[in-house]
py3Dmol code that shows the C-alpha trace and the ligand (Angstrom):
import py3Dmol

protein = """\
ATOM      1  CA  UNK A   1      -0.497   4.026  -5.083  1.00  0.00           C
ATOM      2  CA  UNK A   2       0.744   7.704  -4.712  1.00  0.00           C
ATOM      3  CA  UNK A   3       1.487   9.401  -1.415  1.00  0.00           C
ATOM      4  CA  UNK A   4      -1.715  11.761  -2.071  1.00  0.00           C
ATOM      5  CA  UNK A   5      -3.911   8.400  -2.175  1.00  0.00           C
ATOM      6  CA  UNK A   6      -2.075   6.990   0.773  1.00  0.00           C
ATOM      7  CA  UNK A   7      -2.583  10.168   2.795  1.00  0.00           C
ATOM      8  CA  UNK A   8      -6.258  10.080   2.136  1.00  0.00           C
ATOM      9  CA  UNK A   9      -6.396   6.463   3.358  1.00  0.00           C
ATOM     10  CA  UNK A  10      -4.385   7.491   6.600  1.00  0.00           C
ATOM     11  CA  UNK A  11      -6.669  10.260   7.353  1.00  0.00           C
ATOM     12  CA  UNK A  12      -9.837   8.187   6.997  1.00  0.00           C
ATOM     13  CA  UNK A  13      -8.438   5.317   9.101  1.00  0.00           C
ATOM     14  CA  UNK A  14     -10.695   4.432  12.177  1.00  0.00           C
ATOM     15  CA  UNK A  15      -9.127   0.941  12.803  1.00  0.00           C
ATOM     16  CA  UNK A  16      -8.219   1.406  16.394  1.00  0.00           C
ATOM     17  CA  UNK A  17     -11.425   2.141  18.605  1.00  0.00           C
ATOM     18  CA  UNK A  18      -9.404   3.363  21.792  1.00  0.00           C
ATOM     19  CA  UNK A  19      -7.308   5.920  19.564  1.00  0.00           C
ATOM     20  CA  UNK A  20     -10.135   7.182  17.683  1.00  0.00           C
ATOM     21  CA  UNK A  21     -12.095   7.821  20.759  1.00  0.00           C
ATOM     22  CA  UNK A  22      -8.903   9.583  22.316  1.00  0.00           C
ATOM     23  CA  UNK A  23      -8.128  11.645  19.492  1.00  0.00           C
ATOM     24  CA  UNK A  24     -11.531  12.865  18.956  1.00  0.00           C
ATOM     25  CA  UNK A  25     -12.087  13.463  22.669  1.00  0.00           C
ATOM     26  CA  UNK A  26      -8.820  15.583  23.078  1.00  0.00           C
ATOM     27  CA  UNK A  27      -9.707  17.540  19.922  1.00  0.00           C
ATOM     28  CA  UNK A  28     -13.167  18.231  21.304  1.00  0.00           C
ATOM     29  CA  UNK A  29     -12.131  19.169  25.094  1.00  0.00           C
ATOM     30  CA  UNK A  30      -8.755  20.877  23.971  1.00  0.00           C
ATOM     31  CA  UNK A  31      -6.093  22.490  26.040  1.00  0.00           C
ATOM     32  CA  UNK A  32      -6.849  25.897  27.601  1.00  0.00           C
ATOM     33  CA  UNK A  33      -3.901  27.633  25.589  1.00  0.00           C
ATOM     34  CA  UNK A  34      -5.452  26.323  22.361  1.00  0.00           C
ATOM     35  CA  UNK A  35      -8.986  26.887  22.749  1.00  0.00           C
ATOM     36  CA  UNK A  36      -9.133  28.985  19.654  1.00  0.00           C
ATOM     37  CA  UNK A  37      -7.718  25.979  17.541  1.00  0.00           C
ATOM     38  CA  UNK A  38      -9.789  23.881  15.650  1.00  0.00           C
ATOM     39  CA  UNK A  39      -7.764  20.620  16.336  1.00  0.00           C
ATOM     40  CA  UNK A  40      -7.049  18.145  13.500  1.00  0.00           C
ATOM     41  CA  UNK A  41      -8.256  15.076  15.614  1.00  0.00           C
ATOM     42  CA  UNK A  42      -7.347  12.626  12.788  1.00  0.00           C
ATOM     43  CA  UNK A  43      -4.774  10.137  11.924  1.00  0.00           C
ATOM     44  CA  UNK A  44      -1.543  12.414  11.044  1.00  0.00           C
ATOM     45  CA  UNK A  45      -0.180  11.327   7.590  1.00  0.00           C
ATOM     46  CA  UNK A  46       3.478  11.503   6.825  1.00  0.00           C
ATOM     47  CA  UNK A  47       5.059  14.709   5.611  1.00  0.00           C
ATOM     48  CA  UNK A  48       8.052  15.810   3.512  1.00  0.00           C
ATOM     49  CA  UNK A  49       9.836  15.295   0.227  1.00  0.00           C
ATOM     50  CA  UNK A  50       8.305  12.461  -1.742  1.00  0.00           C
ATOM     51  CA  UNK A  51      11.728  11.906  -3.365  1.00  0.00           C
ATOM     52  CA  UNK A  52      13.569  11.678  -0.160  1.00  0.00           C
ATOM     53  CA  UNK A  53      16.617   9.617   0.503  1.00  0.00           C
ATOM     54  CA  UNK A  54      16.037   9.998   4.356  1.00  0.00           C
ATOM     55  CA  UNK A  55      13.138   8.653   6.043  1.00  0.00           C
ATOM     56  CA  UNK A  56      12.669   9.744   9.827  1.00  0.00           C
ATOM     57  CA  UNK A  57      10.192   7.450  11.950  1.00  0.00           C
ATOM     58  CA  UNK A  58       8.826   8.612  15.254  1.00  0.00           C
ATOM     59  CA  UNK A  59       6.572   7.321  17.686  1.00  0.00           C
ATOM     60  CA  UNK A  60       3.000   8.957  17.522  1.00  0.00           C
ATOM     61  CA  UNK A  61       1.360  12.163  17.451  1.00  0.00           C
ATOM     62  CA  UNK A  62       1.139  14.041  20.651  1.00  0.00           C
ATOM     63  CA  UNK A  63      -2.320  14.951  21.994  1.00  0.00           C
ATOM     64  CA  UNK A  64      -1.908  18.731  21.796  1.00  0.00           C
ATOM     65  CA  UNK A  65       0.892  18.777  19.246  1.00  0.00           C
ATOM     66  CA  UNK A  66       0.250  17.268  15.830  1.00  0.00           C
ATOM     67  CA  UNK A  67      -3.199  15.831  16.972  1.00  0.00           C
ATOM     68  CA  UNK A  68      -3.906  19.702  17.098  1.00  0.00           C
ATOM     69  CA  UNK A  69      -2.025  20.747  13.876  1.00  0.00           C
ATOM     70  CA  UNK A  70      -2.276  17.773  11.853  1.00  0.00           C
ATOM     71  CA  UNK A  71       1.519  17.605  11.019  1.00  0.00           C
ATOM     72  CA  UNK A  72       4.245  15.443  12.558  1.00  0.00           C
ATOM     73  CA  UNK A  73       6.176  17.047  15.391  1.00  0.00           C
ATOM     74  CA  UNK A  74       4.203  20.491  14.708  1.00  0.00           C
ATOM     75  CA  UNK A  75       3.250  22.700  17.835  1.00  0.00           C
ATOM     76  CA  UNK A  76       4.984  20.666  20.377  1.00  0.00           C
ATOM     77  CA  UNK A  77       8.256  20.514  22.381  1.00  0.00           C
ATOM     78  CA  UNK A  78       9.833  17.620  20.622  1.00  0.00           C
ATOM     79  CA  UNK A  79       9.270  19.614  17.189  1.00  0.00           C
ATOM     80  CA  UNK A  80      11.165  22.652  18.879  1.00  0.00           C
ATOM     81  CA  UNK A  81      14.071  20.478  19.535  1.00  0.00           C
ATOM     82  CA  UNK A  82      13.788  18.500  16.054  1.00  0.00           C
ATOM     83  CA  UNK A  83      13.016  21.304  13.429  1.00  0.00           C
ATOM     84  CA  UNK A  84      15.847  23.760  14.323  1.00  0.00           C
ATOM     85  CA  UNK A  85      18.285  20.785  14.233  1.00  0.00           C
ATOM     86  CA  UNK A  86      16.977  19.895  10.802  1.00  0.00           C
ATOM     87  CA  UNK A  87      17.266  23.488   9.776  1.00  0.00           C
ATOM     88  CA  UNK A  88      20.962  23.485  10.807  1.00  0.00           C
ATOM     89  CA  UNK A  89      21.581  20.219   8.981  1.00  0.00           C
ATOM     90  CA  UNK A  90      19.825  21.619   5.421  1.00  0.00           C
ATOM     91  CA  UNK A  91      16.847  19.334   5.570  1.00  0.00           C
ATOM     92  CA  UNK A  92      14.359  22.081   6.593  1.00  0.00           C
ATOM     93  CA  UNK A  93      13.921  25.550   5.055  1.00  0.00           C
ATOM     94  CA  UNK A  94      13.144  26.950   8.571  1.00  0.00           C
ATOM     95  CA  UNK A  95      13.681  26.026  12.033  1.00  0.00           C
ATOM     96  CA  UNK A  96       9.866  26.728  13.265  1.00  0.00           C
ATOM     97  CA  UNK A  97       6.939  24.447  12.869  1.00  0.00           C
ATOM     98  CA  UNK A  98       3.658  25.953  14.112  1.00  0.00           C
ATOM     99  CA  UNK A  99       1.004  25.026  11.749  1.00  0.00           C
ATOM    100  CA  UNK A 100       0.439  23.130   8.520  1.00  0.00           C
ATOM    101  CA  UNK A 101       0.616  26.533   6.449  1.00  0.00           C
ATOM    102  CA  UNK A 102       3.535  27.822   8.221  1.00  0.00           C
ATOM    103  CA  UNK A 103       5.826  27.533   5.099  1.00  0.00           C
ATOM    104  CA  UNK A 104       8.052  24.642   6.152  1.00  0.00           C
ATOM    105  CA  UNK A 105       9.396  22.354   3.497  1.00  0.00           C
ATOM    106  CA  UNK A 106      11.863  19.363   3.769  1.00  0.00           C
ATOM    107  CA  UNK A 107      14.301  18.363   1.309  1.00  0.00           C
ATOM    108  CA  UNK A 108      15.563  14.912   0.899  1.00  0.00           C
ATOM    109  CA  UNK A 109      13.620  13.869   4.143  1.00  0.00           C
ATOM    110  CA  UNK A 110      10.196  12.471   4.911  1.00  0.00           C
ATOM    111  CA  UNK A 111       8.941  12.372   8.410  1.00  0.00           C
ATOM    112  CA  UNK A 112       6.426   9.826   9.598  1.00  0.00           C
ATOM    113  CA  UNK A 113       5.615   7.614  12.763  1.00  0.00           C
ATOM    114  CA  UNK A 114       5.162   4.169  13.913  1.00  0.00           C
ATOM    115  CA  UNK A 115       1.588   5.035  14.998  1.00  0.00           C
ATOM    116  CA  UNK A 116      -0.763   7.895  13.304  1.00  0.00           C
ATOM    117  CA  UNK A 117      -3.169   8.619  16.219  1.00  0.00           C
ATOM    118  CA  UNK A 118      -2.355  10.254  19.335  1.00  0.00           C
ATOM    119  CA  UNK A 119      -2.374   7.541  22.116  1.00  0.00           C
ATOM    120  CA  UNK A 120      -3.143   8.267  25.841  1.00  0.00           C
ATOM    121  CA  UNK A 121      -0.117   9.006  27.715  1.00  0.00           C
ATOM    122  CA  UNK A 122       1.847   8.554  24.618  1.00  0.00           C
ATOM    123  CA  UNK A 123       1.679   4.867  24.763  1.00  0.00           C
ATOM    124  CA  UNK A 124       0.185   2.969  21.778  1.00  0.00           C
ATOM    125  CA  UNK A 125      -0.299  -0.531  22.499  1.00  0.00           C
ATOM    126  CA  UNK A 126       1.295  -3.458  20.527  1.00  0.00           C
ATOM    127  CA  UNK A 127      -1.936  -4.219  18.833  1.00  0.00           C
ATOM    128  CA  UNK A 128      -2.473  -0.363  17.637  1.00  0.00           C
ATOM    129  CA  UNK A 129       1.123  -0.253  16.315  1.00  0.00           C
ATOM    130  CA  UNK A 130       0.465  -3.545  14.417  1.00  0.00           C
ATOM    131  CA  UNK A 131      -2.651  -2.043  13.127  1.00  0.00           C
ATOM    132  CA  UNK A 132      -0.837   1.005  11.850  1.00  0.00           C
ATOM    133  CA  UNK A 133       2.270  -0.779  10.533  1.00  0.00           C
ATOM    134  CA  UNK A 134       0.920  -1.298   6.831  1.00  0.00           C
ATOM    135  CA  UNK A 135       0.952   2.242   6.402  1.00  0.00           C
ATOM    136  CA  UNK A 136       4.784   2.600   7.404  1.00  0.00           C
ATOM    137  CA  UNK A 137       5.259  -0.261   4.977  1.00  0.00           C
ATOM    138  CA  UNK A 138       3.828   1.502   2.228  1.00  0.00           C
ATOM    139  CA  UNK A 139       5.623   4.678   2.819  1.00  0.00           C
ATOM    140  CA  UNK A 140       8.744   2.756   2.838  1.00  0.00           C
ATOM    141  CA  UNK A 141       7.824   1.054  -0.588  1.00  0.00           C
ATOM    142  CA  UNK A 142       7.189   4.438  -2.111  1.00  0.00           C
ATOM    143  CA  UNK A 143      10.230   6.108  -0.792  1.00  0.00           C
ATOM    144  CA  UNK A 144      12.715   3.104  -1.103  1.00  0.00           C
ATOM    145  CA  UNK A 145      14.947   5.151   1.417  1.00  0.00           C
ATOM    146  CA  UNK A 146      18.855   5.030   1.570  1.00  0.00           C
ATOM    147  CA  UNK A 147      18.785   5.985   5.220  1.00  0.00           C
ATOM    148  CA  UNK A 148      16.126   5.488   7.839  1.00  0.00           C
ATOM    149  CA  UNK A 149      16.395   7.343  11.295  1.00  0.00           C
ATOM    150  CA  UNK A 150      14.566   5.690  14.158  1.00  0.00           C
ATOM    151  CA  UNK A 151      13.611   8.336  16.729  1.00  0.00           C
ATOM    152  CA  UNK A 152      13.370   6.094  19.735  1.00  0.00           C
ATOM    153  CA  UNK A 153      13.371   2.424  20.648  1.00  0.00           C
ATOM    154  CA  UNK A 154       9.759   1.680  19.575  1.00  0.00           C
ATOM    155  CA  UNK A 155      10.270   2.969  15.983  1.00  0.00           C
ATOM    156  CA  UNK A 156      13.758   1.017  16.136  1.00  0.00           C
ATOM    157  CA  UNK A 157      11.995  -2.202  16.970  1.00  0.00           C
ATOM    158  CA  UNK A 158       9.231  -1.664  14.553  1.00  0.00           C
ATOM    159  CA  UNK A 159      11.597  -1.309  11.637  1.00  0.00           C
ATOM    160  CA  UNK A 160      13.441  -4.298  12.366  1.00  0.00           C
ATOM    161  CA  UNK A 161      10.315  -6.198  12.412  1.00  0.00           C
ATOM    162  CA  UNK A 162       9.064  -4.773   9.047  1.00  0.00           C
ATOM    163  CA  UNK A 163      12.605  -5.595   7.462  1.00  0.00           C
ATOM    164  CA  UNK A 164      12.540  -9.079   9.120  1.00  0.00           C
ATOM    165  CA  UNK A 165      15.973  -8.087  10.470  1.00  0.00           C
ATOM    166  CA  UNK A 166      17.270 -10.443  13.388  1.00  0.00           C
ATOM    167  CA  UNK A 167      17.620  -8.357  16.647  1.00  0.00           C
ATOM    168  CA  UNK A 168      20.787 -10.360  17.649  1.00  0.00           C
ATOM    169  CA  UNK A 169      23.731  -7.884  17.541  1.00  0.00           C
ATOM    170  CA  UNK A 170      21.428  -4.860  16.916  1.00  0.00           C
ATOM    171  CA  UNK A 171      21.221  -2.841  20.284  1.00  0.00           C
ATOM    172  CA  UNK A 172      19.432   0.424  20.330  1.00  0.00           C
ATOM    173  CA  UNK A 173      21.720   3.405  21.419  1.00  0.00           C
ATOM    174  CA  UNK A 174      21.949   6.882  20.499  1.00  0.00           C
ATOM    175  CA  UNK A 175      23.881   7.089  17.079  1.00  0.00           C
ATOM    176  CA  UNK A 176      23.943   3.399  16.633  1.00  0.00           C
ATOM    177  CA  UNK A 177      23.953   2.553  12.955  1.00  0.00           C
ATOM    178  CA  UNK A 178      23.155  -0.669  11.194  1.00  0.00           C
ATOM    179  CA  UNK A 179      23.298  -1.747   7.635  1.00  0.00           C
ATOM    180  CA  UNK A 180      20.248  -3.611   6.797  1.00  0.00           C
ATOM    181  CA  UNK A 181      20.159  -6.808   4.546  1.00  0.00           C
ATOM    182  CA  UNK A 182      17.268  -5.148   2.502  1.00  0.00           C
ATOM    183  CA  UNK A 183      19.858  -2.156   1.807  1.00  0.00           C
ATOM    184  CA  UNK A 184      19.063   0.907   3.840  1.00  0.00           C
ATOM    185  CA  UNK A 185      21.057   2.173   6.735  1.00  0.00           C
ATOM    186  CA  UNK A 186      19.275   2.197   9.964  1.00  0.00           C
ATOM    187  CA  UNK A 187      20.392   5.049  12.295  1.00  0.00           C
ATOM    188  CA  UNK A 188      19.190   5.150  16.057  1.00  0.00           C
ATOM    189  CA  UNK A 189      18.398   8.193  17.742  1.00  0.00           C
ATOM    190  CA  UNK A 190      16.842   9.151  21.160  1.00  0.00           C
ATOM    191  CA  UNK A 191      13.633  10.463  20.731  1.00  0.00           C
ATOM    192  CA  UNK A 192      13.702  14.512  21.128  1.00  0.00           C
ATOM    193  CA  UNK A 193      10.917  14.387  23.732  1.00  0.00           C
ATOM    194  CA  UNK A 194      11.278  16.583  26.723  1.00  0.00           C
ATOM    195  CA  UNK A 195      11.701  13.678  28.629  1.00  0.00           C
ATOM    196  CA  UNK A 196      15.131  13.325  26.935  1.00  0.00           C
ATOM    197  CA  UNK A 197      15.976  16.934  26.129  1.00  0.00           C
ATOM    198  CA  UNK A 198      15.126  18.452  29.503  1.00  0.00           C
ATOM    199  CA  UNK A 199      17.097  15.918  31.356  1.00  0.00           C
ATOM    200  CA  UNK A 200      20.079  16.075  29.252  1.00  0.00           C
ATOM    201  CA  UNK A 201      19.931  12.482  28.037  1.00  0.00           C
ATOM    202  CA  UNK A 202      19.609  14.060  24.291  1.00  0.00           C
ATOM    203  CA  UNK A 203      21.702  17.065  23.898  1.00  0.00           C
ATOM    204  CA  UNK A 204      21.907  19.514  20.915  1.00  0.00           C
ATOM    205  CA  UNK A 205      25.243  18.381  20.308  1.00  0.00           C
ATOM    206  CA  UNK A 206      24.380  14.759  20.291  1.00  0.00           C
ATOM    207  CA  UNK A 207      21.375  15.364  17.951  1.00  0.00           C
ATOM    208  CA  UNK A 208      23.436  17.440  15.556  1.00  0.00           C
ATOM    209  CA  UNK A 209      26.265  14.866  15.445  1.00  0.00           C
ATOM    210  CA  UNK A 210      23.554  11.996  14.484  1.00  0.00           C
ATOM    211  CA  UNK A 211      22.214  14.275  11.609  1.00  0.00           C
ATOM    212  CA  UNK A 212      25.830  14.773  10.218  1.00  0.00           C
ATOM    213  CA  UNK A 213      26.269  10.840  10.383  1.00  0.00           C
ATOM    214  CA  UNK A 214      23.027  10.817   8.430  1.00  0.00           C
ATOM    215  CA  UNK A 215      24.379  13.001   5.645  1.00  0.00           C
ATOM    216  CA  UNK A 216      27.609  10.918   5.394  1.00  0.00           C
ATOM    217  CA  UNK A 217      25.538   7.772   4.946  1.00  0.00           C
ATOM    218  CA  UNK A 218      23.408   9.333   2.333  1.00  0.00           C
ATOM    219  CA  UNK A 219      26.199   9.406  -0.092  1.00  0.00           C
ATOM    220  CA  UNK A 220      27.719   6.058   1.113  1.00  0.00           C
ATOM    221  CA  UNK A 221      27.266   2.431  -0.642  1.00  0.00           C
TER     222      UNK A 221
END
"""
ligand_1 = """\
8
LIG
S -3.336 4.359 14.920
Fe -3.158 3.943 12.686
S -4.221 1.983 12.382
Fe -4.794 3.095 14.374
S -6.525 4.275 13.796
Fe -4.918 5.359 13.729
S -4.311 5.401 11.659
Fe -5.510 3.771 11.901
"""
view = py3Dmol.view(width=600, height=400)
view.addModel(protein, "pdb")
view.setStyle({"model": 0}, {"cartoon": {"style": "trace"}})
view.addModel(ligand_1, "xyz")
view.setStyle({"model": 1}, {"stick": {}})
view.zoomTo()
view.show()
């Protein structure tokens, strides 16, 4: 299976009734500031370099961010913190991410999520994450990444589950790094949501240091 085939399958998915209803309702009612947008309103497929050594896993699309634009972290506050950092680190060709045709390209990096549909209150249920897990497993199979970055605890726990890694001794903390038995490095980062960036829990310096650590691991055995 190729990424093109996988993306087609993702976009057509309607497995979680609650999320299908929510993503489509939000796309229909819209936010006042985006009334002239035609919202994406579908599952959001992964995005980036199909040869990437680094896989980044977030939580799920934001209702008026990637559920509107159709690309991960595009058009919301999390993306405004994430993409400038990726640009500074050399993974992105530009700091801005506003729409699917804004010219943004990633090098050696592929970005995806634990869940592919916008959930109410940004909280997917365990069942919804389980439903979506096979898509993440297939992305991992296609990429065979050297380094995986978990943006947030939910992504971290999902990845441990996929790799059947014991949780013992693996505590989620910003910058914590683990070598998984299956091979890749797993790096933890606080999620770049406003809840973390506006409160100072995640600063620009902390985020930049984490991406530097990722770059070191890319060339490490
Ligand atoms: S969250 Fe995943 S499994 Fe559920 S409907 Fe969306 S794409 Fe399908």
